[in-house]
All heavy atoms as an XYZ file, in Angstrom:
931
protein
N      15.741    -27.872      2.033
C      17.188    -27.717      1.870
C      17.695    -28.868      1.030
O      17.372    -30.032      1.297
C      17.905    -27.679      3.225
C      19.408    -27.561      3.021
C      17.388    -26.528      4.069
N      18.491    -28.560      0.027
C      19.047    -29.585     -0.844
C      20.547    -29.410     -0.982
O      21.071    -28.313     -0.842
C      18.409    -29.508     -2.239
C      16.948    -29.889     -2.297
C      16.423    -29.822     -3.714
O      16.691    -28.886     -4.447
N      15.679    -30.849     -4.119
N      21.211    -30.523     -1.256
C      22.628    -30.500     -1.598
C      22.742    -30.800     -3.080
O      22.118    -31.745     -3.584
C      23.395    -31.535     -0.787
C      23.365    -31.359      0.725
C      24.074    -32.523      1.407
C      24.007    -30.043      1.137
N      23.554    -30.025     -3.776
C      23.708    -30.178     -5.218
C      25.188    -30.360     -5.526
O      26.001    -29.477     -5.230
C      23.157    -28.955     -5.973
C      23.328    -29.157     -7.474
C      21.699    -28.719     -5.621
N      25.524    -31.530     -6.110
C      26.917    -31.819     -6.449
C      27.199    -31.452     -7.893
O      26.301    -31.434     -8.750
C      27.220    -33.314     -6.272
C      27.047    -33.839     -4.873
C      25.949    -34.862     -4.795
O      25.061    -34.838     -5.670
O      25.962    -35.689     -3.880
N      28.453    -31.190     -8.158
C      28.912    -30.967     -9.527
C      30.384    -31.343     -9.610
O      31.050    -31.496     -8.582
C      28.712    -29.498     -9.940
O      29.464    -28.646     -9.100
N      30.869    -31.512    -10.831
C      32.287    -31.721    -11.019
C      32.714    -33.131    -11.338
O      33.896    -33.387    -11.558
N      31.795    -34.078    -11.349
C      32.179    -35.431    -11.704
C      32.540    -35.531    -13.171
O      32.414    -34.573    -13.933
N      33.001    -36.700    -13.573
C      33.353    -36.899    -14.970
C      34.322    -38.045    -15.120
O      34.411    -38.915    -14.259
N      35.054    -38.029    -16.214
C      36.012    -39.086    -16.521
C      37.433    -38.559    -16.427
O      37.688    -37.387    -16.718
C      35.756    -39.621    -17.932
O      34.467    -40.188    -18.025
N      38.337    -39.443    -16.030
C      39.743    -39.083    -15.921
C      40.583    -40.318    -16.164
O      40.104    -41.453    -16.022
C      40.041    -38.489    -14.548
N      41.824    -40.099    -16.539
C      42.806    -41.170    -16.639
C      43.450    -41.360    -15.276
O      43.483    -40.444    -14.446
C      43.876    -40.812    -17.660
C      43.357    -40.632    -19.083
C      43.055    -41.964    -19.743
O      43.742    -42.956    -19.513
N      42.003    -41.992    -20.554
N      43.949    -42.544    -15.041
C      44.680    -42.811    -13.805
C      45.817    -41.803    -13.657
O      46.524    -41.511    -14.623
C      45.217    -44.225    -13.801
N      45.950    -41.261    -12.446
C      46.981    -40.279    -12.179
C      46.526    -38.838    -12.326
O      47.215    -37.921    -11.869
N      45.381    -38.637    -12.969
C      44.871    -37.280    -13.148
C      44.074    -36.835    -11.917
O      43.947    -37.568    -10.940
C      44.015    -37.222    -14.412
C      44.824    -37.422    -15.683
C      43.982    -37.301    -16.939
O      42.740    -37.425    -16.860
O      44.573    -37.085    -18.007
N      43.533    -35.620    -12.011
C      42.811    -35.025    -10.887
C      41.406    -34.592    -11.304
O      41.165    -34.271    -12.468
C      43.568    -33.790    -10.372
O      44.851    -34.131     -9.926
N      40.506    -34.602    -10.353
C      39.167    -34.045    -10.502
C      38.794    -33.338     -9.204
O      39.278    -33.712     -8.131
C      38.130    -35.135    -10.783
C      38.096    -35.769    -12.177
C      37.113    -36.950    -12.175
C      37.692    -34.758    -13.224
N      37.907    -32.357     -9.314
C      37.402    -31.672     -8.133
C      35.884    -31.743     -8.122
O      35.231    -31.390     -9.098
C      37.839    -30.205     -8.114
O      39.264    -30.129     -8.142
C      37.332    -29.509     -6.851
N      35.345    -32.207     -7.016
C      33.904    -32.249     -6.808
C      33.487    -31.079     -5.921
O      34.217    -30.697     -5.007
C      33.477    -33.562     -6.154
C      33.901    -34.852     -6.849
C      33.338    -36.057     -6.079
C      33.445    -34.876     -8.285
N      32.315    -30.540     -6.208
C      31.771    -29.451     -5.402
C      30.361    -29.793     -4.960
O      29.644    -30.536     -5.639
C      31.744    -28.150     -6.204
O      33.047    -27.749     -6.565
N      29.974    -29.244     -3.829
C      28.640    -29.476     -3.268
C      28.173    -28.162     -2.660
O      28.884    -27.567     -1.838
C      28.704    -30.578     -2.223
S      27.178    -30.843     -1.293
N      26.996    -27.712     -3.059
C      26.453    -26.484     -2.504
C      25.094    -26.755     -1.870
O      24.394    -27.703     -2.253
C      26.302    -25.400     -3.585
O      25.475    -25.908     -4.639
C      27.652    -25.001     -4.154
N      24.740    -25.937     -0.904
C      23.460    -26.038     -0.223
C      22.490    -25.058     -0.862
O      22.803    -23.881     -1.008
C      23.606    -25.719      1.264
O      24.569    -26.588      1.838
C      22.275    -25.900      1.984
N      21.322    -25.533     -1.232
C      20.321    -24.648     -1.818
C      19.013    -24.761     -1.045
O      18.755    -25.752     -0.382
C      20.080    -25.012     -3.289
O      19.493    -26.278     -3.399
N      18.208    -23.737     -1.119
C      16.881    -23.769     -0.526
C      16.798    -23.059      0.812
O      15.737    -22.644      1.236
N      17.900    -22.954      1.514
C      17.881    -22.281      2.807
C      19.322    -22.050      3.226
O      20.240    -22.647      2.669
C      17.164    -23.144      3.845
C      16.750    -22.342      5.067
O      17.080    -21.141      5.126
O      16.123    -22.906      5.971
N      19.492    -21.216      4.208
C      20.825    -21.036      4.768
C      21.000    -22.047      5.887
O      20.248    -22.055      6.850
C      21.008    -19.609      5.314
O      20.819    -18.681      4.263
C      22.387    -19.453      5.896
N      21.940    -22.920      5.735
C      22.129    -23.973      6.719
C      23.574    -23.974      7.209
O      24.495    -23.746      6.432
C      21.791    -25.331      6.111
N      23.737    -24.190      8.480
C      25.061    -24.396      9.062
C      25.103    -25.856      9.480
O      24.368    -26.270     10.378
C      25.307    -23.479     10.266
C      25.129    -22.020      9.862
C      26.701    -23.736     10.813
C      26.111    -21.537      8.830
N      25.921    -26.608      8.829
C      25.970    -28.020      9.081
C      26.970    -28.364     10.197
O      28.042    -27.805     10.256
C      26.376    -28.766      7.812
C      25.451    -28.518      6.648
C      25.744    -27.839      5.502
C      24.091    -28.959      6.512
N      24.659    -27.827      4.670
C      23.626    -28.500      5.258
C      23.220    -29.688      7.330
C      22.333    -28.763      4.809
C      21.940    -29.935      6.873
C      21.516    -29.488      5.631
N      26.595    -29.344     11.024
C      27.513    -29.824     12.056
C      28.613    -30.677     11.443
O      29.741    -30.701     11.927
C      26.758    -30.627     13.103
N      28.271    -31.362     10.368
C      29.230    -32.237      9.715
C      28.840    -32.372      8.253
O      27.658    -32.513      7.939
C      29.250    -33.609     10.378
S      30.389    -34.780      9.599
N      29.828    -32.335      7.369
C      29.612    -32.612      5.951
C      30.573    -33.712      5.528
O      31.642    -33.879      6.119
C      29.811    -31.364      5.093
C      28.865    -30.232      5.436
S      28.935    -28.870      4.253
C      27.960    -29.544      2.887
N      30.171    -34.436      4.503
C      30.970    -35.605      4.135
C      30.801    -35.939      2.661
O      29.839    -35.522      2.017
C      30.543    -36.806      4.966
N      31.762    -36.697      2.157
C      31.661    -37.323      0.846
C      31.617    -38.832      1.045
O      32.446    -39.388      1.772
C      32.849    -36.949     -0.039
C      32.839    -35.535     -0.502
C      33.532    -34.489      0.016
C      32.083    -35.004     -1.592
N      33.256    -33.348     -0.677
C      32.365    -33.629     -1.676
C      31.192    -35.562     -2.517
C      31.791    -32.793     -2.645
C      30.624    -34.733     -3.474
C      30.922    -33.366     -3.542
N      30.667    -39.462      0.411
C      30.571    -40.908      0.343
C      30.694    -41.307     -1.125
O      30.527    -40.492     -2.024
C      29.235    -41.398      0.901
C      29.120    -41.299      2.390
C      28.782    -40.104      2.998
C      29.348    -42.404      3.193
C      28.679    -40.010      4.381
C      29.239    -42.327      4.567
C      28.901    -41.130      5.165
N      30.951    -42.592     -1.351
C      30.943    -43.100     -2.714
C      30.386    -44.512     -2.730
O      30.437    -45.232     -1.735
C      32.342    -43.072     -3.341
C      33.356    -44.007     -2.708
C      34.728    -43.771     -3.315
N      35.734    -44.662     -2.763
C      37.038    -44.585     -3.036
N      37.495    -43.638     -3.859
N      37.888    -45.440     -2.494
N      29.848    -44.867     -3.875
C      29.288    -46.209     -4.027
C      29.623    -46.720     -5.413
O      29.197    -46.138     -6.424
C      27.770    -46.195     -3.807
C      27.166    -47.576     -3.758
C      25.763    -47.571     -3.176
O      25.098    -46.539     -3.103
N      25.310    -48.730     -2.734
N      30.372    -47.803     -5.443
C      30.713    -48.468     -6.691
C      29.671    -49.544     -6.988
O      28.997    -50.022     -6.068
C      32.105    -49.075     -6.599
N      29.520    -49.946     -8.237
C      28.526    -50.972     -8.581
C      28.728    -52.246     -7.770
O      29.841    -52.758     -7.676
C      28.782    -51.209    -10.070
C      29.373    -49.942    -10.553
C      30.205    -49.423     -9.424
N      27.655    -52.718     -7.167
C      27.702    -53.954     -6.406
C      28.334    -53.838     -5.037
O      28.509    -54.844     -4.348
N      28.678    -52.632     -4.619
C      29.322    -52.436     -3.321
C      28.481    -51.524     -2.444
O      27.624    -50.783     -2.923
C      30.721    -51.855     -3.506
C      31.695    -52.794     -4.212
C      33.101    -52.238     -4.166
C      34.095    -53.213     -4.785
N      35.486    -52.699     -4.714
N      28.757    -51.585     -1.146
C      28.063    -50.709     -0.218
C      28.611    -49.280     -0.302
O      29.751    -49.064     -0.727
C      28.227    -51.239      1.216
C      27.517    -52.539      1.469
C      27.581    -52.945      2.941
O      28.267    -52.267      3.722
O      26.929    -53.944      3.298
N      27.771    -48.350      0.117
C      28.221    -46.971      0.181
C      29.286    -46.835      1.275
O      29.113    -47.323      2.389
C      27.030    -46.056      0.477
C      27.308    -44.583      0.283
C      26.021    -43.777      0.298
N      25.156    -44.138     -0.829
C      24.061    -43.457     -1.176
N      23.725    -42.374     -0.488
N      23.326    -43.859     -2.185
N      30.379    -46.180      0.944
C      31.468    -46.047      1.902
C      31.852    -44.586      2.090
O      31.764    -43.775      1.161
C      32.693    -46.845      1.440
C      33.313    -46.349      0.144
C      34.626    -47.048     -0.182
O      35.129    -47.840      0.638
O      35.163    -46.775     -1.276
N      32.290    -44.272      3.293
C      32.744    -42.921      3.566
C      34.092    -42.649      2.941
O      34.984    -43.500      2.997
N      34.250    -41.494      2.361
C      35.500    -41.075      1.739
C      36.208    -40.057      2.631
O      37.392    -40.188      2.924
C      35.246    -40.461      0.347
C      36.536    -39.909     -0.253
C      34.616    -41.490     -0.581
N      35.466    -39.036      3.058
C      36.041    -37.983      3.890
C      34.935    -37.231      4.603
O      33.815    -37.151      4.096
C      36.866    -37.011      3.036
N      35.251    -36.732      5.776
C      34.313    -35.907      6.535
C      35.024    -34.631      6.985
O      36.259    -34.581      7.055
C      33.794    -36.629      7.784
O      34.899    -36.881      8.669
C      33.124    -37.953      7.435
N      34.216    -33.632      7.315
C      34.760    -32.404      7.899
C      33.733    -31.856      8.872
O      32.543    -31.756      8.540
C      35.151    -31.388      6.812
C      35.921    -30.213      7.405
C      33.945    -30.922      6.008
C      36.665    -29.387      6.359
N      34.161    -31.522     10.079
C      33.207    -31.053     11.081
C      33.148    -29.536     11.091
O      33.796    -28.866     10.295
C      33.540    -31.623     12.456
C      34.851    -31.100     13.026
O      35.368    -30.071     12.540
O      35.371    -31.728     13.973
N      32.344    -29.007     11.979
C      32.081    -27.574     11.982
C      33.323    -26.762     12.339
O      33.372    -25.560     12.087
C      30.920    -27.256     12.933
O      30.499    -25.910     12.745
C      31.332    -27.459     14.378
N      34.324    -27.421     12.929
C      35.580    -26.737     13.226
C      36.587    -26.868     12.083
O      37.712    -26.393     12.202
C      36.185    -27.296     14.521
C      35.380    -26.938     15.750
C      34.640    -27.900     16.426
C      35.358    -25.637     16.237
C      33.898    -27.584     17.544
C      34.614    -25.307     17.357
C      33.888    -26.280     18.000
O      33.143    -25.956     19.098
N      36.156    -27.529     11.019
C      37.040    -27.669      9.865
C      38.037    -28.794      9.980
O      39.014    -28.836      9.221
N      37.812    -29.721     10.907
C      38.729    -30.843     11.094
C      38.333    -31.973     10.148
O      37.222    -32.483     10.227
C      38.712    -31.327     12.544
C      39.161    -30.199     13.469
C      39.609    -32.551     12.705
C      39.026    -30.507     14.933
N      39.238    -32.372      9.247
C      38.895    -33.419      8.279
C      39.337    -34.808      8.757
O      40.257    -34.935      9.561
C      39.719    -33.016      7.054
C      40.959    -32.416      7.646
C      40.530    -31.766      8.942
N      38.648    -35.807      8.256
C      39.110    -37.183      8.392
C      38.954    -37.859      7.036
O      38.099    -37.457      6.239
C      38.332    -37.978      9.456
O      36.983    -38.198      9.021
C      38.312    -37.255     10.793
N      39.781    -38.884      6.781
C      39.807    -39.535      5.477
C      39.819    -41.044      5.621
O      40.397    -41.599      6.556
C      41.061    -39.115      4.695
C      41.135    -37.646      4.395
C      41.829    -36.775      5.226
C      40.510    -37.119      3.267
C      41.893    -35.417      4.953
C      40.575    -35.762      2.977
C      41.262    -34.919      3.829
O      41.322    -33.564      3.548
N      39.216    -41.699      4.646
C      39.368    -43.140      4.545
C      40.807    -43.450      4.178
O      41.458    -42.671      3.452
C      38.416    -43.686      3.475
N      41.310    -44.582      4.662
C      42.702    -44.947      4.376
C      42.970    -45.022      2.874
O      44.064    -44.706      2.416
C      43.026    -46.292      5.022
C      43.149    -46.193      6.537
O      43.306    -45.062      7.050
O      43.088    -47.239      7.196
N      41.966    -45.430      2.122
C      42.155    -45.632      0.686
C      42.403    -44.329     -0.081
O      42.885    -44.363     -1.212
C      40.945    -46.348      0.091
O      39.768    -45.589      0.312
N      42.060    -43.192      0.509
C      42.220    -41.914     -0.195
C      43.163    -40.966      0.528
O      43.469    -39.886      0.002
C      40.858    -41.216     -0.411
C      39.886    -42.154     -1.106
C      40.280    -40.687      0.888
N      43.645    -41.361      1.686
C      44.499    -40.484      2.485
C      45.757    -40.128      1.698
O      46.409    -40.976      1.108
C      44.851    -41.186      3.793
C      45.247    -40.268      4.929
C      45.353    -41.044      6.240
C      44.007    -41.529      6.722
N      44.069    -42.209      8.034
N      46.078    -38.839      1.695
C      47.242    -38.370      0.961
C      46.959    -38.024     -0.496
O      47.796    -37.405     -1.161
N      45.798    -38.430     -1.006
C      45.436    -38.138     -2.394
C      44.251    -37.184     -2.498
O      44.176    -36.381     -3.428
C      45.089    -39.435     -3.131
C      46.217    -40.441     -3.188
C      45.861    -41.616     -4.097
N      44.711    -42.378     -3.616
C      43.596    -42.572     -4.332
N      43.465    -42.047     -5.540
N      42.608    -43.287     -3.829
N      43.297    -37.295     -1.578
C      42.084    -36.472     -1.602
C      42.146    -35.429     -0.498
O      42.696    -35.674      0.579
C      40.845    -37.332     -1.392
C      40.499    -38.252     -2.526
C      41.361    -38.473     -3.594
C      39.287    -38.928     -2.530
C      41.037    -39.332     -4.627
C      38.940    -39.790     -3.554
C      39.821    -39.990     -4.597
N      41.535    -34.255     -0.765
C      41.446    -33.202      0.235
C      40.021    -32.668      0.275
O      39.487    -32.235     -0.747
C      42.400    -32.046     -0.089
O      43.746    -32.538     -0.154
C      42.318    -30.968      0.985
N      39.425    -32.696      1.468
C      38.078    -32.161      1.666
C      38.207    -30.759      2.248
O      39.080    -30.494      3.073
C      37.247    -33.076      2.593
C      35.787    -32.643      2.636
C      37.852    -33.145      3.994
C      34.869    -33.640      3.382
N      37.361    -29.855      1.804
C      37.387    -28.492      2.328
C      35.994    -27.892      2.289
O      35.140    -28.320      1.505
C      38.364    -27.622      1.537
O      37.994    -27.554      0.179
N      35.768    -26.905      3.147
C      34.491    -26.209      3.230
C      34.643    -24.778      2.756
O      35.715    -24.176      2.854
C      33.990    -26.172      4.675
C      33.304    -27.427      5.146
C      32.783    -27.272      6.552
O      33.505    -26.904      7.453
N      31.505    -27.572      6.733
N      33.525    -24.206      2.296
C      33.503    -22.791      2.000
C      33.439    -21.980      3.282
O      33.201    -22.517      4.364
N      33.628    -20.679      3.170
C      33.633    -19.817      4.354
C      32.315    -19.869      5.120
O      32.290    -19.741      6.344
C      33.931    -18.373      3.959
C      35.365    -18.196      3.502
O      36.229    -18.970      3.880
N      35.596    -17.196      2.679
N      31.216    -20.059      4.426
C      29.904    -20.092      5.061
C      29.584    -21.459      5.660
O      28.524    -21.639      6.244
C      28.824    -19.710      4.051
N      30.500    -22.418      5.534
C      30.351    -23.754      6.124
C      29.181    -24.526      5.535
O      28.773    -25.535      6.117
C      30.159    -23.662      7.655
C      31.223    -22.886      8.373
C      32.460    -23.696      8.616
C      33.425    -22.910      9.483
N      34.656    -23.614      9.718
N      28.602    -24.057      4.415
C      27.523    -24.833      3.823
C      27.843    -25.244      2.394
O      26.955    -25.634      1.640
C      26.198    -24.067      3.880
C      26.261    -22.744      3.155
O      27.254    -22.408      2.534
N      25.190    -21.986      3.233
N      29.102    -25.136      2.007
C      29.571    -25.616      0.721
C      30.765    -26.526      0.963
O      31.474    -26.386      1.959
C      29.959    -24.453     -0.184
N      30.941    -27.471      0.061
C      31.941    -28.510      0.283
C      32.652    -28.820     -1.022
O      32.045    -28.755     -2.103
C      31.241    -29.775      0.787
C      32.085    -30.902      1.345
C      32.746    -30.470      2.652
C      31.218    -32.141      1.578
N      33.927    -29.134     -0.928
C      34.697    -29.552     -2.093
C      35.482    -30.811     -1.778
O      35.771    -31.092     -0.620
C      35.671    -28.446     -2.521
O      34.993    -27.296     -2.958
N      35.820    -31.551     -2.809
C      36.704    -32.700     -2.683
C      37.698    -32.640     -3.835
O      37.309    -32.835     -4.997
C      35.930    -34.014     -2.715
C      36.769    -35.264     -2.469
C      37.240    -35.302     -1.015
C      35.967    -36.542     -2.788
N      38.936    -32.333     -3.517
C      40.004    -32.333     -4.505
C      40.571    -33.744     -4.564
O      41.067    -34.249     -3.555
C      41.093    -31.330     -4.130
C      42.297    -31.344     -5.045
C      41.976    -30.881     -6.457
O      41.228    -29.929     -6.641
N      42.536    -31.564     -7.452
N      40.501    -34.363     -5.731
C      40.943    -35.750     -5.887
C      42.151    -35.783     -6.815
O      42.021    -35.472     -8.003
C      39.806    -36.605     -6.451
C      38.530    -36.544     -5.616
S      37.241    -37.658     -6.204
C      36.859    -36.909     -7.780
N      43.294    -36.111     -6.267
C      44.533    -36.200     -7.041
C      44.969    -37.649     -7.166
O      44.520    -38.517     -6.413
C      45.634    -35.396     -6.375
C      45.321    -33.913     -6.306
O      44.639    -33.368     -7.175
N      45.805    -33.252     -5.270
N      45.855    -37.903     -8.095
C      46.417    -39.244     -8.296
C      45.309    -40.293     -8.344
O      45.370    -41.324     -7.657
C      47.412    -39.569     -7.177
O      48.446    -38.622     -7.140
N      44.304    -40.036     -9.148
C      43.154    -40.926     -9.223
C      43.545    -42.316     -9.694
O      44.474    -42.495    -10.500
C      42.095    -40.335    -10.157
C      41.275    -39.187     -9.557
C      40.565    -38.411    -10.644
C      40.283    -39.716     -8.540
N      42.821    -43.308     -9.179
C      43.041    -44.707     -9.520
C      41.741    -45.296    -10.067
O      40.651    -44.813     -9.720
C      43.458    -45.490     -8.280
C      44.696    -44.965     -7.582
C      44.971    -45.765     -6.310
C      46.218    -45.259     -5.598
N      46.496    -46.039     -4.363
N      41.825    -46.338    -10.862
C      40.592    -46.970    -11.363
C      39.650    -47.393    -10.245
O      38.419    -47.327    -10.419
C      41.119    -48.171    -12.152
C      42.467    -47.741    -12.612
C      43.029    -46.913    -11.501
N      40.185    -47.776     -9.107
C      39.331    -48.183     -7.994
C      38.598    -47.019     -7.333
O      37.763    -47.226     -6.447
C      40.140    -48.967     -6.939
C      41.394    -48.288     -6.479
C      42.629    -48.790     -7.218
O      42.575    -48.948     -8.466
O      43.656    -49.024     -6.540
N      38.889    -45.793     -7.747
C      38.129    -44.640     -7.275
C      36.822    -44.455     -8.053
O      36.004    -43.602     -7.714
C      38.954    -43.350     -7.408
C      40.168    -43.340     -6.495
O      40.053    -43.811     -5.344
O      41.228    -42.875     -6.947
N      36.630    -45.253     -9.082
C      35.420    -45.166     -9.894
C      34.197    -45.485     -9.054
O      34.123    -46.542     -8.419
C      35.501    -46.129    -11.087
O      36.566    -45.721    -11.951
C      34.193    -46.143    -11.869
N      33.245    -44.554     -9.022
C      32.038    -44.709     -8.204
C      31.132    -43.505     -8.425
O      31.534    -42.526     -9.059
C      32.397    -44.801     -6.728
N      29.934    -43.603     -7.887
C      29.079    -42.425     -7.753
C      29.424    -41.785     -6.408
O      29.408    -42.459     -5.377
C      27.591    -42.783     -7.819
C      26.735    -41.539     -7.597
C      27.254    -43.440     -9.152
N      29.731    -40.508     -6.443
C      30.121    -39.782     -5.239
C      28.948    -38.936     -4.755
O      28.311    -38.231     -5.538
C      31.324    -38.895     -5.523
C      32.612    -39.667     -5.583
C      32.876    -40.520     -6.652
C      33.563    -39.582     -4.581
C      34.044    -41.258     -6.717
C      34.745    -40.302     -4.628
C      34.975    -41.143     -5.696
O      36.139    -41.882     -5.752
N      28.691    -39.012     -3.452
C      27.578    -38.309     -2.838
C      28.072    -37.337     -1.771
O      28.927    -37.685     -0.960
C      26.618    -39.288     -2.169
C      25.959    -40.260     -3.100
C      26.540    -41.493     -3.380
C      24.737    -39.956     -3.702
C      25.933    -42.395     -4.238
C      24.116    -40.857     -4.554
C      24.723    -42.073     -4.819
O      24.111    -42.962     -5.662
N      27.498    -36.167     -1.768
C      27.680    -35.202     -0.696
C      26.603    -35.445      0.352
O      25.447    -35.722      0.007
C      27.568    -33.803     -1.289
S      27.607    -32.462     -0.109
N      26.960    -35.349      1.626
C      25.994    -35.564      2.696
C      26.255    -34.567      3.812
O      27.383    -34.089      3.986
C      26.093    -36.991      3.229
N      25.226    -34.271      4.584
C      25.356    -33.298      5.663
C      24.398    -33.628      6.794
O      23.344    -34.246      6.586
C      25.095    -31.887      5.139
N      24.774    -33.197      7.983
C      23.906    -33.341      9.139
C      23.980    -32.081      9.970
O      25.045    -31.469     10.100
C      24.286    -34.572      9.975
O      23.340    -34.745     11.027
C      25.676    -34.435     10.585
N      22.842    -31.668     10.527
C      22.792    -30.463     11.337
C      22.854    -30.789     12.812
O      23.220    -31.883     13.218
N      22.481    -29.813     13.640
C      22.449    -30.037     15.070
C      23.708    -29.549     15.748
O      24.513    -28.820     15.163
N      23.908    -29.955     16.999
C      25.092    -29.513     17.746
C      26.345    -30.197     17.218
O      26.290    -31.117     16.385
C      24.782    -29.966     19.178
C      23.852    -31.117     19.009
C      23.028    -30.803     17.795
N      27.482    -29.778     17.760
C      28.761    -30.307     17.302
C      28.799    -31.830     17.460
O      28.382    -32.388     18.472
C      29.906    -29.683     18.094
C      31.220    -30.366     17.810
C      31.904    -30.125     16.625
C      31.757    -31.283     18.716
C      33.097    -30.767     16.349
C      32.947    -31.929     18.449
C      33.617    -31.661     17.259
O      34.791    -32.302     16.982
N      29.312    -32.484     16.425
C      29.565    -33.912     16.502
C      30.962    -34.185     15.965
O      31.430    -33.494     15.051
C      28.536    -34.728     15.682
C      27.178    -34.686     16.322
C      28.464    -34.240     14.253
N      31.614    -35.165     16.552
C      32.886    -35.609     16.023
C      32.569    -36.689     15.001
O      32.313    -37.832     15.335
C      33.775    -36.157     17.128
C      35.146    -36.568     16.611
C      36.044    -37.092     17.706
N      37.345    -37.469     17.182
C      37.624    -38.595     16.569
N      36.682    -39.497     16.402
N      38.833    -38.845     16.109
N      32.580    -36.312     13.740
C      32.079    -37.185     12.690
C      33.222    -37.810     11.908
O      33.341    -37.596     10.702
C      31.117    -36.429     11.773
S      31.792    -34.920     11.075
N      34.018    -38.611     12.570
C      35.123    -39.278     11.892
C      34.605    -40.260     10.854
O      33.607    -40.958     11.082
C      35.996    -39.999     12.909
N      35.292    -40.350      9.730
C      34.791    -41.136      8.606
C      34.698    -42.617      8.942
O      33.868    -43.337      8.391
C      35.675    -40.914      7.352
C      37.059    -41.536      7.537
C      34.998    -41.415      6.100
N      35.535    -43.094      9.870
C      35.513    -44.516     10.184
C      34.466    -44.886     11.225
O      34.304    -46.068     11.542
C      36.896    -44.978     10.646
C      37.387    -44.214     11.860
O      36.717    -43.242     12.274
O      38.458    -44.577     12.396
N      33.747    -43.892     11.770
C      32.770    -44.194     12.808
C      31.419    -43.523     12.589
O      30.470    -43.824     13.329
C      33.309    -43.804     14.183
O      33.596    -42.418     14.223
N      31.313    -42.654     11.605
C      30.071    -41.899     11.379
C      29.535    -42.295     10.013
O      29.855    -41.685      9.013
C      30.372    -40.400     11.452
C      29.275    -39.572     12.078
C      29.057    -39.606     13.450
C      28.477    -38.743     11.305
C      28.064    -38.844     14.020
C      27.488    -37.980     11.868
C      27.276    -38.026     13.230
O      26.297    -37.275     13.801
N      28.673    -43.321     10.013
C      28.240    -43.928      8.764
C      27.103    -43.197      8.082
O      26.590    -42.187      8.578
N      26.688    -43.715      6.935
C      25.656    -43.055      6.122
C      24.348    -42.791      6.871
O      23.679    -41.782      6.612
C      25.435    -44.026      4.967
C      26.686    -44.821      4.883
C      27.200    -44.915      6.284
N      23.970    -43.671      7.794
C      22.696    -43.507      8.495
C      22.673    -42.278      9.404
O      21.600    -41.840      9.829
C      22.379    -44.755      9.318
O      23.358    -44.934     10.326
N      23.835    -41.714      9.686
C      23.907    -40.546     10.556
C      23.664    -39.240      9.818
O      23.559    -38.190     10.437
C      25.278    -40.491     11.234
C      25.695    -41.755     11.958
C      24.810    -42.103     13.121
N      24.917    -41.169     14.214
C      25.817    -41.270     15.188
N      26.678    -42.272     15.173
N      25.848    -40.389     16.146
N      23.577    -39.313      8.499
C      23.418    -38.103      7.688
C      21.992    -38.023      7.147
O      21.509    -38.967      6.528
C      24.424    -38.095      6.537
C      25.843    -37.923      6.987
C      26.597    -39.025      7.369
C      26.414    -36.672      7.057
C      27.908    -38.878      7.804
C      27.722    -36.504      7.485
C      28.468    -37.606      7.858
N      21.335    -36.900      7.363
C      19.939    -36.767      6.968
C      19.713    -36.081      5.635
O      18.615    -36.160      5.081
N      20.728    -35.450      5.100
C      20.570    -34.711      3.853
C      21.634    -35.162      2.868
O      22.812    -35.209      3.216
C      20.702    -33.196      4.103
O      19.745    -32.805      5.093
C      20.434    -32.407      2.820
N      21.192    -35.488      1.655
C      22.074    -36.055      0.635
C      21.891    -35.334     -0.699
O      20.806    -34.857     -1.025
C      21.744    -37.534      0.420
C      22.126    -38.397      1.577
C      21.403    -38.605      2.728
C      23.322    -39.168      1.715
N      22.088    -39.457      3.559
C      23.264    -39.819      2.969
C      24.438    -39.376      0.899
C      24.282    -40.664      3.422
C      25.442    -40.209      1.344
C      25.367    -40.842      2.591
N      22.984    -35.310     -1.452
C      22.899    -34.873     -2.829
C      22.467    -36.015     -3.726
O      22.295    -37.151     -3.281
N      22.337    -35.712     -5.007
C      21.838    -36.699     -5.959
C      22.939    -37.622     -6.468
O      22.642    -38.653     -7.076
C      21.177    -35.987     -7.155
C      22.137    -35.432     -8.197
C      22.864    -34.173     -7.766
O      22.626    -33.628     -6.672
N      23.746    -33.682     -8.613
N      24.176    -37.281     -6.225
C      25.296    -38.100     -6.664
C      25.869    -37.626     -7.985
O      25.151    -37.075     -8.830
N      27.163    -37.832     -8.139
C      27.841    -37.483     -9.382
C      28.829    -38.598     -9.728
O      29.543    -39.087     -8.855
C      28.535    -36.116     -9.284
O      29.081    -35.756    -10.552
C      29.654    -36.107     -8.245
N      28.831    -39.014    -10.981
C      29.651    -40.141    -11.399
C      31.098    -39.714    -11.619
O      31.371    -38.698    -12.269
C      29.101    -40.736    -12.703
C      29.914    -41.887    -13.278
C      29.831    -43.147    -12.453
O      28.743    -43.559    -12.045
N      30.971    -43.786    -12.204
N      32.010    -40.524    -11.086
C      33.444    -40.367    -11.353
C      33.936    -41.680    -11.948
O      33.744    -42.740    -11.354
C      34.227    -40.026    -10.076
C      35.725    -40.093    -10.330
C      33.826    -38.657     -9.554
N      34.539    -41.605    -13.120
C      35.054    -42.787    -13.798
C      36.528    -42.582    -14.094
O      36.902    -41.600    -14.735
C      34.294    -43.052    -15.105
O      32.890    -43.194    -14.814
C      34.790    -44.315    -15.772
N      37.348    -43.511    -13.610
C      38.790    -43.417    -13.798
C      39.240    -44.621    -14.609
O      39.010    -45.762    -14.211
C      39.537    -43.365    -12.460
C      41.035    -43.182    -12.693
C      38.988    -42.250    -11.584
N      39.873    -44.375    -15.708
C      40.344    -45.449    -16.575
C      41.862    -45.582    -16.465
O      42.574    -44.610    -16.198
C      39.931    -45.191    -18.020
O      40.406    -43.929    -18.441
N      42.318    -46.794    -16.687
C      43.752    -47.070    -16.544
C      44.496    -46.808    -17.839
O      43.912    -46.574    -18.875
C      43.951    -48.519    -16.116
O      43.351    -49.383    -17.060
């Protein structure tokens, strides 16, 4: 099972981008899916999560600007990014974990809890 991201690219500050993540290789129902990002020289940080009930959580830095959503089959993921800022520049990763229901809040469910990752997609925001 693999996660495949698409939709990264370059944008000016204030513009929007949409990232997508699809599951390939098998039919999987994920307990939790998430977007992480990693800027040069920084640790990977959680951006947003969504659990199997469709409940999202967001990092404070993106709250009100980014929206995470799942496809109907619960194995596809999107991140709508509005009002982009230069500090949003990073490689964005899709991640997922299976198993029973988990409350995967972004501030408490770190990268080590996710067993399946995409390859990452670059987002660059210029001022």
